[in-house]
N, C-alpha and C positions, 0 to 999 in steps of 0.2 A: 867807725861804726856805720854801716852804709845806709843809704837810702832806707829801705823798706823798716830798718831798725826804727830808723830815727823818725820815721812815721807813722809807725806803732805806738813810740812815746809821745809822741805828738799826740795823735787819736787819742790816748788813754784820758792827758789834758785837758781837751779840746768833750770829749764824754761828763769828765766829772763838771765841767762848767755849764754844760748841756742841762745835767742832770740839777744841778744850784739851781738852776734859771726856772726851768719844769717844776720841779718839787719832784723830779723821779727819784723816788730811793731805789731802782731795779738799776738805772743808769750808773749808779752807787757804785752799788751790789756787785756789777761787771768789773769796776775797777778799783776797788777797795780791796785787798787783801783782811782777811780776817783779823788779821795779828795787825793794821793798820793803828798807827796815830798819826793822828792830823794835831798839828799844834801852832797857838799866835799867840797876838798882843792878850795875856792874863787868860787863857784855855789853855787846858791841852784832855787828849778826848784818844783812849785805848779801846780796840776793835770797831770793827765794821758796822755790826749792830748798833752799840754807843754813838759812832759818830752819823746814822742815820738820824738821829735827831735834830743835828744842823739843820738839816733841810726843816724842819716842822719850822724851827727856830725863825730861818732868813723868813717864814711867810706868814711871822706874828710880828716880825721884825720890820717888814719895810712893801711896800703894795708889791714889786717887781722888782727884780735884781737884771743886770747884763755884765757876765763876765766874758770880757774878751781874752783870747789868749795869745798871746805875741810870742818871741821866740823862746825855742825850747831847745837847751844846748845841756850835752849829757854826755854823758861818758858809759861805754858797758862791759864786765866783767865778764861773763859767762851769760847766769841766769839772775844776776842784779845790775841797776843803772841807779847812778849817781846824778846831778843836775841845777840845776835851775830851769824855772818856767817863769817867763816875765806874763801879766793879767793886767788889765783896767777893770773893776768891778764896781760897776757902775748901783746906785742903791737910791730905787724910789725912796723916798719918805712917807709915811704915814700922814705924819700929822701938818703934812704941809708939801705943795707942787712944787717941789726941789727935788736936785738931786745929792748926794754923797758918792763921791768916787774915790777910790782906794786906785794907789800906784803899787803893786805886790811883786814882791820876788819871789816865789814860793822856794823853801829850798825840799829838792826833792828826791826821794828814794824809791825803787822799783824794783819786783823781783817778778821775773817770770814763769809762773802758773799752769802749765799744758795747755804751754804756745800762746797764751793771753799774757800781757803784762800787765799789773798790777801798782797801785800805790802799798808801799807800805809803811811811806814816813812825808809828811808833808807840813814843813813848817812853813806857817805865813807871815814872809816879814812887809811889814807895812810902810813904802818910805814919804810916802808925804799921803795925805789927805783935802779932797777939796768939796764944797758944797756952795751948788749954784740952784737958781730957781729953771722951772722948765713948765712947758705946756703940756699936757697930759693929755696924751690923745687915748680914744674911741677902746683900743684892747690892752693897752699900758697896765689896768686893774685884778683886768683878770689873769694876763699872760703866764704871771709865776704860778698859779695855783693848781695847775695841770688840767683845769678845765678844758 
C-alpha cells in the first residue's frame, strides 16, 4: 500500500471521528458509502442515511465527545480495502462531570468510489471502558452541537 493510499484511508477515519464530535452529518455523508453498515455492541445500522441518526443520538446521550484515531492498518485490493483502526472515544456524560472512555478497535472495510475512499462497513469492538471525573471548561458543553 502506498503512503498516499494509507493517508487517504486514515483521513477517512479521521473525518468520521470529527463528524461524530462536531455532529456534522455532511462529513459522514462524505465518508460513508450509501450501502454502509455500522455495527457495535447491541446495534447494526444499514445505509448511510440511517447511520446519520447516530449523530443525533450522540448529541442526546452526551454533552460532548472526542474521538482520537490512532493506528490504521489496512490492506488494499484494487478499489477495496480491509483493516483495523484503533480509536479512543471519550464521552462527556450528561448527568455528571465525568468522562466515559472506550478503547475501540474498528474492523473496517472501505470501497473507493469516484476516487474517494468510503466506509462500507465499520464494526466497533470495545476492548474496555473506564469512567473518571473531569473539570468541565467553558466550551465542552457546546462543542459537539455544531454551534
